[in-house]
C-alpha positions, 0 to 999 in steps of 0.5 A: 484639398486645392492640389487634388482638385488641380490633380484631378482636373489636369489629369481629365484634361490629359485624357481628354485631349488624348481622346480627340482624333488628330488627323492632321498628326497622321503621316503615311508612307507608301514604298513604290518598288522602282526595279530590283535594286531601288524604291521610291519611298513616298511620305505624306503628311500634313502641314498647318500654318495657323492664321496669324502666324508670325514665324517667317520660315517653314521647313521640312527634314528628314534622315534616309537610312538607306538613301541611293547616291545622286537621288534627290528628295522631291517636296511637294505641297499642295492645297486641297487637290492644288499643287502650290509649291515644288522643291528639290533637295540634295540628300548630305553624306549622312543621309539627311535632307533640309529644305528651309522655305518662306512661309510668311514675306514683308514687301516694300511698303513693310506690309506682312504677306501670307504665302502660306496659311492653312493646312497643306498636304506635303508629299515627300520622295526619297529613292532607297536601296530595295534590300540595304543588305545587299548594298 
């Protein structure tokens, strides 16, 4: 009986959690044509750094299926409407990219300093081939 009750409560909890909308997990990608050969792929997502975070590093990484050579990935972080950080990252030969950044630091006195805390909009810009079959 105890096992059956645990299973029913567990199933209810899973069902309840799955019905709660999670706006922070939304990712949106937009394609902006630059010319006949290349497009700008803009991905917008949310980064959430909880209060009391103890991890010092954050990162943005991904892989571009059809990257255009010599075009870096641009990553922008916004707190509300205000830009707070911008990065430019080279794309590796396999189309992957990774940007590692400090979320938390420690000053000379040993005190923790939160560089990022709360919710941020992250915009990632990648240049891709407009028609990958003509590469």
